[in-house]
C-alpha positions as CSV (number, residue, x, y, z in Angstrom):
1,M,19.4,74.4,-20.2
2,K,22.4,73.2,-22.2
3,G,25.4,72.3,-20.0
4,L,23.3,72.4,-16.8
5,S,23.3,69.3,-14.7
6,L,20.6,68.7,-12.0
7,K,21.6,67.1,-8.8
8,K,19.5,64.2,-7.5
9,T,17.9,64.6,-4.2
10,P,18.5,61.8,-1.5
11,A,14.9,60.6,-2.0
12,Q,15.6,60.2,-5.7
13,K,18.8,58.3,-5.0
14,L,17.0,55.9,-2.7
15,A,14.3,55.3,-5.2
16,G,16.9,54.5,-7.8
17,I,18.5,52.0,-5.5
18,A,15.2,50.4,-4.7
19,F,14.4,50.1,-8.4
20,S,17.8,48.4,-9.0
21,M,17.1,46.0,-6.2
22,D,13.7,45.1,-7.6
23,I,15.4,44.3,-11.0
24,I,17.9,42.0,-9.2
25,R,15.2,40.3,-7.2
26,A,13.2,39.7,-10.4
27,R,16.2,38.2,-12.1
28,L,17.0,36.0,-9.1
29,V,13.4,34.7,-9.1
30,Q,13.7,33.9,-12.8
31,A,17.0,32.1,-12.2
32,E,15.5,30.1,-9.3
33,G,12.5,29.2,-11.4
34,L,14.8,28.0,-14.1
35,L,16.8,26.0,-11.6
36,T,13.6,24.4,-10.3
37,M,12.5,23.5,-13.8
38,I,15.9,21.9,-14.5
39,R,15.7,19.9,-11.2
40,A,12.2,18.8,-12.1
41,M,13.4,17.6,-15.5
42,F,16.1,15.5,-13.9
43,V,13.6,14.0,-11.4
44,L,11.2,13.2,-14.3
45,I,14.0,11.5,-16.2
46,A,15.0,9.5,-13.2
47,L,11.4,8.4,-12.5
48,T,10.8,7.3,-16.0
49,S,14.1,5.4,-16.2
50,Y,12.9,2.9,-13.5
51,P,9.7,0.9,-12.7
52,I,7.0,2.7,-10.8
53,F,7.0,1.9,-7.1
54,A,4.6,2.9,-4.3
55,N,7.4,4.3,-2.1
56,S,9.7,7.2,-2.9
57,S,12.8,5.3,-1.7
58,E,12.5,2.2,-3.9
59,P,14.8,-0.8,-3.3
60,N,17.5,-1.6,-5.8
61,V,15.9,-4.9,-6.9
62,I,12.4,-6.3,-6.5
63,L,11.9,-10.0,-7.1
64,G,8.6,-11.6,-7.9
65,I,7.3,-15.0,-9.2
66,L,5.2,-15.3,-12.3
67,E,2.5,-17.8,-11.2
68,D,-0.3,-19.8,-12.7
69,V,-2.9,-19.9,-9.9
70,P,-6.1,-22.0,-9.9
71,G,-9.4,-20.1,-9.5
72,H,-10.6,-19.7,-5.9
73,S,-13.8,-21.7,-6.6
74,A,-15.1,-24.4,-9.0
75,G,-15.5,-23.1,-12.5
76,K,-13.2,-20.1,-12.1
77,P,-10.4,-20.0,-14.6
78,D,-6.7,-20.1,-13.7
79,L,-5.0,-16.8,-13.2
80,R,-1.6,-15.7,-14.5
81,D,0.0,-13.0,-12.2
82,V,3.2,-12.0,-10.6
83,R,3.5,-12.4,-6.8
84,I,5.9,-9.8,-5.3
85,V,8.1,-11.6,-2.7
86,F,11.6,-10.1,-2.0
87,Q,13.5,-6.9,-2.3
88,K,17.2,-6.1,-2.1
89,N,18.1,-3.1,0.1
90,G,21.8,-2.6,0.7
91,G,23.5,-5.9,1.3
92,D,20.5,-8.0,2.3
93,W,17.4,-9.5,0.8
94,Q,14.2,-8.9,2.7
95,A,10.8,-10.4,2.3
96,F,7.7,-8.3,1.7
97,P,5.1,-8.5,4.5
98,S,3.0,-11.6,3.9
99,D,1.5,-13.4,6.9
100,C,-1.8,-11.7,7.4
101,P,-3.8,-12.8,10.6
102,D,-7.1,-11.3,9.6
103,Q,-9.2,-9.5,7.0
104,G,-8.2,-6.1,8.2
105,C,-4.6,-6.9,7.4
106,L,-5.5,-7.9,3.9
107,E,-7.2,-4.5,3.4
108,K,-4.1,-2.5,4.5
109,I,-1.1,-4.6,3.6
110,A,-1.2,-3.8,-0.2
111,S,-0.1,-0.2,0.4
112,G,3.3,-1.6,1.3
113,Y,3.8,-3.1,-2.1
114,P,4.9,-1.3,-5.3
115,Q,2.0,0.0,-7.3
116,Q,3.3,-1.1,-10.7
117,V,6.3,-2.9,-12.0
118,T,7.5,-4.0,-15.4
119,W,9.1,-7.4,-14.9
120,T,11.8,-9.4,-16.7
121,I,10.8,-13.0,-16.7
122,A,13.6,-15.5,-16.4
123,F,14.4,-19.2,-16.2
124,D,17.6,-21.2,-16.1
125,G,19.7,-18.1,-16.9
126,R,17.6,-17.0,-19.9
127,N,15.4,-13.9,-20.5
128,L,12.0,-15.1,-21.5
129,G,10.3,-11.7,-22.0
130,Q,8.5,-9.0,-20.1
131,V,5.2,-8.4,-18.4
132,T,3.7,-5.5,-16.4
133,G,1.8,-6.0,-13.2
134,R,-0.3,-3.7,-11.0
135,T,-1.0,-4.2,-7.3
136,P,-4.7,-4.0,-6.2
137,K,-5.8,-1.7,-3.5
138,E,-6.4,-4.7,-1.2
139,F,-6.0,-8.4,-1.3
140,E,-9.1,-10.6,-1.1
141,F,-7.8,-13.9,0.2
142,Y,-4.8,-14.8,2.5
143,S,-3.2,-16.7,-0.4
144,D,-3.5,-13.6,-2.6
145,V,-0.9,-11.6,-0.6
146,G,1.6,-9.9,-2.9
147,R,-0.2,-10.8,-6.2
148,Q,-0.3,-8.3,-9.0
149,E,-2.8,-8.4,-11.9
150,L,-1.1,-8.5,-15.3
151,T,-1.9,-5.3,-17.3
152,S,0.4,-5.9,-20.2
153,Q,-0.9,-7.3,-23.5
154,G,0.6,-10.1,-25.5
155,H,2.4,-13.3,-24.8
156,I,2.9,-14.5,-21.2
157,P,6.1,-16.6,-20.9
158,T,5.7,-20.2,-20.0
159,I,7.9,-23.3,-19.6
160,G,6.7,-26.8,-20.4
161,K,3.2,-28.1,-19.8
162,K,0.8,-27.7,-16.8
163,S,1.6,-30.1,-14.0
164,A,0.2,-30.9,-10.5
165,E,3.9,-30.9,-9.4
166,Y,3.7,-27.1,-9.2
167,A,0.1,-26.8,-7.8
168,G,1.0,-26.7,-4.1
169,S,-2.2,-27.4,-2.1
170,A,-4.4,-27.2,-5.1
171,D,-5.4,-30.3,-7.1
172,S,-5.4,-28.6,-10.6
173,P,-2.3,-28.7,-12.7
174,V,-0.6,-25.3,-13.4
175,Y,2.3,-23.9,-15.3
176,R,5.8,-23.9,-13.7
177,P,6.5,-20.7,-11.6
178,L,9.1,-18.4,-13.2
179,I,11.3,-15.7,-11.7
180,A,10.3,-12.1,-12.3
181,N,12.8,-9.4,-11.7
182,S,12.3,-5.6,-11.7
183,Q,15.8,-5.3,-13.2
184,P,17.1,-7.1,-16.2
185,Y,19.2,-9.6,-14.2
186,F,18.8,-13.3,-15.0
187,K,22.1,-14.9,-15.6
188,D,23.3,-17.8,-13.5
189,P,27.1,-17.3,-13.1
190,E,27.4,-20.4,-10.8
191,T,25.7,-22.6,-13.4
192,W,23.5,-24.7,-11.2
193,K,22.4,-27.9,-13.0
194,P,20.9,-31.3,-12.0
195,N,23.5,-33.8,-11.0
196,Q,23.9,-37.5,-10.2
197,L,25.4,-38.1,-6.8
198,S,27.9,-40.9,-6.0
199,P,26.7,-43.8,-3.9
200,K,29.3,-42.7,-1.3
201,L,27.8,-39.2,-1.0
202,I,24.2,-40.7,-0.9
203,A,25.3,-42.8,2.0
204,V,26.6,-39.8,3.8
205,L,23.4,-37.9,3.2
206,R,21.4,-40.8,4.7
207,Q,23.7,-40.6,7.8
208,Q,22.8,-36.9,8.1
209,F,19.1,-37.7,7.8
210,R,19.4,-40.2,10.7
211,K,21.2,-37.6,12.8
212,K,18.3,-35.2,12.2
213,F,15.6,-37.9,12.8
214,P,17.1,-40.6,15.1
215,K,13.6,-41.6,16.2
216,V,10.6,-41.9,13.9
217,S,7.0,-43.0,14.5
218,N,4.7,-44.6,12.0
219,C,1.5,-46.5,11.7
220,T,0.5,-49.8,10.1
221,N,-1.9,-50.4,7.3
222,L,-4.3,-52.1,9.8
223,K,-4.1,-49.3,12.3
224,P,-3.5,-46.0,10.5
225,E,-4.7,-44.0,13.5
226,T,-2.2,-45.5,16.0
227,E,1.5,-44.4,15.9
228,R,4.4,-46.4,17.3
229,A,8.2,-46.4,17.1
230,W,9.4,-47.4,13.6
231,L,12.9,-48.7,12.8
232,Y,13.4,-47.5,9.2
233,H,16.1,-48.8,6.8
234,D,18.5,-46.9,4.6
235,E,16.6,-48.0,1.5
236,D,13.6,-46.2,2.9
237,I,15.5,-42.9,2.5
238,K,15.2,-42.0,-1.1
239,L,17.3,-39.4,-3.0
240,L,14.8,-37.4,-5.1
241,K,16.8,-34.7,-6.8
242,A,20.3,-33.1,-6.6
243,Y,21.8,-30.0,-8.1
244,S,25.4,-28.8,-8.3
245,S,27.2,-25.6,-9.2
246,K,30.5,-25.1,-11.0
247,N,31.9,-23.9,-7.6
248,N,31.4,-27.4,-6.2
249,W,28.3,-26.7,-4.0
250,T,25.5,-29.3,-4.0
251,I,22.0,-29.3,-2.8
252,A,20.0,-32.6,-2.4
253,Q,16.4,-33.4,-1.8
254,I,15.7,-36.7,0.1
255,R,12.6,-38.2,1.6
256,L,11.7,-41.0,4.0
257,E,9.1,-43.1,2.3
258,G,6.5,-45.5,3.8
259,Y,4.2,-43.1,5.8
260,R,1.0,-45.1,6.7
261,C,-0.8,-42.8,9.2
262,D,-3.9,-40.8,8.6
263,G,-3.6,-37.0,8.2
264,P,-0.7,-34.8,7.2
265,A,2.8,-36.4,7.3
266,D,5.2,-35.8,10.2
267,D,8.4,-34.0,9.5
268,P,10.6,-37.1,8.8
269,F,8.3,-37.9,5.9
270,I,8.4,-34.4,4.4
271,D,11.0,-33.7,1.7
272,Q,14.3,-32.7,3.4
273,W,16.9,-30.6,1.7
274,F,20.6,-30.6,2.6
275,V,23.5,-28.5,1.3
276,I,27.0,-29.8,0.7
277,D,29.8,-27.2,0.6
278,P,33.0,-27.6,-1.5
279,A,34.8,-29.2,1.5
280,K,32.0,-31.9,1.6
281,E,30.5,-30.5,4.9
282,I,26.8,-31.2,5.0
283,S,24.1,-29.0,6.6
284,S,20.3,-29.1,6.7
285,L,18.8,-26.5,4.5
286,G,15.0,-26.9,5.1
287,Q,12.0,-29.0,4.3
288,G,8.7,-29.0,2.4
289,M,10.0,-27.0,-0.6
290,W,11.3,-27.4,-4.1
291,L,13.8,-25.5,-6.2
292,V,12.2,-22.9,-8.6
293,D,15.4,-21.4,-10.1
294,A,18.9,-20.1,-9.5
295,G,20.3,-16.8,-10.8
296,D,22.3,-13.6,-10.0
297,Y,19.2,-11.5,-9.4
298,D,21.0,-8.5,-7.8
299,N,24.0,-8.5,-10.3
300,D,26.6,-9.0,-7.6
301,G,28.3,-11.9,-9.4
302,K,26.9,-14.7,-7.2
303,S,23.7,-16.7,-7.7
304,E,20.7,-16.8,-5.4
305,L,18.5,-19.8,-5.1
306,V,14.7,-19.5,-4.8
307,F,12.6,-22.4,-3.5
308,S,8.8,-22.7,-3.4
309,I,7.3,-23.6,0.0
310,D,5.0,-26.6,-0.3
311,G,3.5,-27.5,3.1
312,Y,0.2,-28.2,4.7
313,N,-1.7,-24.9,4.6
314,R,1.6,-23.2,3.8
315,G,2.7,-21.5,0.6
316,G,5.4,-18.9,-0.3
317,Y,9.1,-18.8,-1.2
318,E,12.5,-19.0,0.4
319,L,15.6,-17.2,-1.1
320,F,19.1,-18.4,-0.1
321,Y,22.2,-16.3,-0.7
322,D,25.8,-15.6,0.4
323,D,26.8,-19.3,0.0
324,F,23.7,-20.4,2.0
325,K,24.7,-18.3,5.1
326,K,21.6,-16.1,4.7
327,R,18.0,-16.5,3.6
328,A,14.8,-14.5,3.3
329,V,11.3,-16.1,3.7
330,F,8.0,-15.0,2.2
331,E,5.2,-17.2,3.6
332,F,1.4,-17.2,3.7
333,S,-1.4,-19.5,4.7
334,Y,-4.2,-20.7,2.4
335,H,-7.0,-20.3,5.0
């Protein structure tokens, strides 16, 4: 009837309230779904902006080495790959796990490495190009630890010709190892270059060598199996290479020559490295290694130095940083 209003019963009022609540809930669900989609989009953007890693909390920088590795048996071709060696988390460099004692370790250790990385290849402060590598499910040999198979097509960067100098324990000549970085950092702000040392500084290095090895044993050509005390001379201590930075740091490689015994050489006859700071203080840096490259691989304004380990049944890499106060070591055995 016109002008007549009907009063709602309490049950009708409750039903109306419930209906309104259902509408609010539906709209909240829609808003939450939209928020979830937005979050997912940001996550997708973040993931596609960086290399693909095995772990959800990837390090800031991963460092590898583009290697040329002889085949494991006669007739097998050389392999170009990237060996993952170091990662930068926070303020320190850390080595990836590398020293496997048995086959079971080789089957499991690969899960601790990034699954796939696109690498910037560098040498002497220059960007040489990019390659992409993928980590296998397991490593077959002890010397394979950390090695990724290259999946990218096209040119693989190289420097110079193949040489036995870079072959380690293998006899076959290979290409020079090159730095591979998960980030596009390759400059060398400290400008490390080969240098000619003064006779005075070479004399001081020889004194440091004598402090480290005051007593040395050697053999004779007639009895290579019998060691006895050997009084070596300064001219037996040879300077092999030296590099200096614009900040007046120097590293020098020296060797005691004249080893006549059978079998692997003793420590005094293995290449020794010394570091000389700007105040001309000299410290021992290590032995049985050679310099691969120097560069600011974490973009902190200071260069890191990477050495290749070249020892008896030993391979790997050492990274020195923070003005040689810190280092990280990635090391493996060949058998």
